[in-house]
C-alpha positions in Angstrom: -14.2 60.8 225.3 -10.4 61.7 224.7 -7.6 64.1 226.2 -6.2 67.1 224.9 -2.6 66.1 223.5 -0.6 68.9 225.0 -2.2 67.8 228.8 -1.0 64.2 228.0 2.3 65.2 227.0 2.7 67.2 230.2 1.3 64.3 232.2 3.3 61.4 231.1 6.6 63.9 231.0 6.2 64.4 234.8 5.3 60.5 235.3 8.9 59.5 234.2 10.2 62.6 236.0 8.6 60.9 239.0 9.3 57.3 238.5 13.3 58.0 237.6 12.7 56.7 233.9 13.5 58.0 230.2 11.8 60.6 229.0 8.6 60.4 226.8 9.2 60.2 222.7 6.2 61.5 220.5 5.1 58.7 218.2 1.8 59.0 215.8 -0.9 59.7 217.9 0.7 59.4 221.2 3.9 59.1 223.2 6.2 55.7 224.1 8.5 55.8 227.3 11.2 53.0 227.9 10.3 52.1 231.6 12.9 49.0 231.7 11.0 47.4 234.6 10.7 44.0 234.8 7.2 43.9 235.0 6.9 47.0 232.8 9.3 47.0 229.6 7.6 50.0 227.7 4.4 52.2 227.8 2.4 53.7 225.1 0.2 56.6 226.1 -2.4 57.8 223.9 -5.0 61.0 224.5 -7.3 59.1 222.6 -8.3 56.1 220.6 -6.6 56.1 217.0 -5.4 53.8 214.6 -2.1 53.4 215.5 -3.1 52.5 219.0 -5.5 49.7 217.4 -2.1 48.5 215.2 0.0 48.4 218.1 -2.6 46.0 219.9 -2.2 43.8 217.0 1.6 43.6 216.3 2.7 43.5 220.0 3.0 39.7 221.6 5.7 40.2 224.1 4.5 40.5 227.8 4.7 43.6 229.8 4.4 46.3 227.6 1.5 48.3 228.5 -1.0 50.1 226.1 -2.7 53.5 227.8 -5.4 55.6 226.7 -7.9 58.1 227.5 -11.1 56.3 226.9 -13.3 53.7 228.3 -12.3 50.3 229.0 -15.3 48.9 226.6 -14.1 50.7 223.8 -10.2 49.3 224.7 -11.5 45.9 224.6 -13.5 46.1 221.2 -10.3 46.7 219.3 -7.4 45.0 221.3 -7.2 40.9 220.4 -8.1 38.5 223.3 -4.6 38.1 224.8 -4.5 41.5 226.0 -5.8 42.1 229.9 -7.6 45.5 230.6 -6.9 46.6 234.0 -8.7 48.3 237.0 -10.1 51.7 235.5 -8.1 55.0 235.9 -9.0 58.6 235.6 -7.1 61.6 234.4 -7.8 64.4 236.3 -6.8 67.8 236.6 -7.2 70.6 239.1 -6.7 74.5 238.1 -6.3 77.6 240.4 -4.1 76.5 243.2 -3.8 78.3 246.3 -1.8 78.3 249.2 -2.5 75.9 251.7 -1.1 75.7 255.3 -0.4 72.4 257.0 -3.0 70.4 258.4 -2.4 69.4 262.1 -1.6 65.6 262.3 -3.2 63.2 265.2 -0.9 62.2 267.4 1.8 59.6 266.5 1.8 60.6 263.2 4.8 63.3 262.0 5.3 64.6 258.6 8.4 64.6 256.7 9.3 66.8 253.4 12.2 66.3 250.7 12.3 69.1 248.8 14.7 68.2 245.6 13.7 69.1 242.5 12.2 68.5 240.2 10.3 65.9 242.2 9.7 66.7 246.1 8.1 64.2 248.5 6.2 64.1 251.4 5.9 61.2 253.5 3.7 60.8 256.9 5.5 58.2 259.5 4.9 57.1 262.6 6.6 57.5 266.1 8.0 54.1 265.1 9.1 55.3 262.0 6.8 53.6 259.7 5.7 55.3 256.5 1.8 55.6 256.9 1.2 58.0 253.8 3.3 59.3 250.8 3.3 61.0 247.6 5.4 63.2 245.3 4.9 65.6 242.7 7.2 66.1 239.4 7.1 69.7 238.4 7.0 69.6 234.3 5.7 72.3 231.8 4.4 74.7 234.5 2.3 71.8 236.1 2.9 69.1 238.8 2.3 66.0 238.3 1.1 64.0 241.1 2.0 60.5 241.7 2.5 57.7 243.9 -0.4 59.2 246.9 -0.5 56.0 249.1 -1.5 55.1 252.4 -1.2 51.9 254.3 -3.8 50.0 254.7 -3.5 49.9 258.7 -3.8 53.8 258.6 -6.6 54.5 256.1 -9.3 56.7 256.6 -7.7 59.2 259.1 -7.2 61.9 256.3 -3.6 61.2 255.7 -3.8 61.1 251.9 -5.8 64.7 252.1 -3.1 66.1 254.5 -0.3 64.5 251.6 -2.2 66.4 249.0 -2.7 69.5 250.6 1.3 69.4 251.7 2.0 68.7 247.9 0.1 71.4 246.7 1.6 73.6 249.1 5.0 73.1 247.6 3.8 73.6 244.2 2.5 77.0 244.7 5.9 77.8 246.3 7.3 77.3 242.9 4.6 79.4 241.3 2.8 76.7 240.0 -0.9 76.6 239.9 -2.1 73.5 237.9 -1.9 69.9 239.3 -2.7 66.5 236.9 -2.8 63.1 238.4 -4.6 60.0 237.3 -6.3 58.6 240.0 -8.0 55.0 240.7 -11.7 54.8 241.1 -11.0 54.8 245.5 -8.7 57.8 245.1 -10.8 59.9 242.3 -13.5 60.5 245.1 -11.1 61.6 247.4 -9.7 64.1 244.8 -13.2 65.4 243.7 -13.7 66.4 247.3 -10.2 68.6 246.9 -11.7 70.2 243.9 -10.1 68.0 241.0 -12.1 67.4 237.9 -12.0 64.8 235.8 -10.6 65.2 232.2 -11.1 61.6 230.7 -11.3 58.0 231.4 -7.6 56.3 231.6 -7.7 52.3 230.5 -4.2 50.4 231.0 -4.1 47.0 229.1 -1.0 44.8 229.0 -0.5 40.8 228.2 0.6 39.5 231.4 3.4 37.2 231.6 3.7 34.5 234.5 3.4 36.2 238.2 1.3 39.1 239.1 0.9 42.6 237.4 3.3 45.2 238.2 2.3 48.7 238.9 1.1 50.6 236.1 
């Protein structure tokens, strides 16, 4: 199972915008992003399994270079040397046909804050004491909204805050005439997004040669 190259091109372009890193460049079979973080130097992203992906897995030996591909984990582990570590499964998802949605009322003690600066509007839900309970952002790229960093703090989960963040971000996308969204979800996030009408395009698997310490966010 693989994804359309143009879809992946738009997603990785938006991801780079959302994270404030260098724009992706096309390589044979995929894309490369110089990330420049201590625990993620570069990432290579492929719409599907290719000879170029397998070749990179064989020649890269330094830590914190990520290989990411729209394929199941077992397909990835089958072609990579043993020093690569397969991370938790991800899921490339899309929603087409956004419609504007009004803000959902928040429970007492929570407040919605929105920063509308382009190309990366950001939404926060904060508590009365100023703590960030939930947040998310979209990057507007190639007539699509790329959703990123949809996070709810552990103490504030199961209160519908992520749904409120998603709906607010969607309203922002619609205000710019954008009706298509893309994201990469965790297993837990996938369940939420499916309830909101998002569809699975492909599994999304990440691999890295870890250095000392814990893995950085992918």
